[in-house]
C-alpha positions, 0 to 999 in steps of 0.5 A: 046552357051550362058554364062551369058548374052553373046551369041556366035555362034561356028562353026566346028573347032572353040574353045570356052573357058568357065569360071568356075562357070558360068551358060551356055546353049548350043543349037545345032539345028542339030546333033553336037559333042563337045570335053570337057576338065575339071578337072577329078573330075568335076561336073555339076549342073542344075539351079532350081534342087537340088545338082550336077550331076557327069559327065560321063567322071568323073567316 
């Protein structure tokens, strides 16, 4: 997982807390599952794309 200029490897059972309003990239070289907690009305944006995307759990 990369957030700003910092990269961390996260293994099964670990917790990673990400700051809000930061560009982040998550890469999984094999099948992975993540449990995410955030505001119910949260949205995401993609660098280089216009607007925001509603997240499935925010519906």
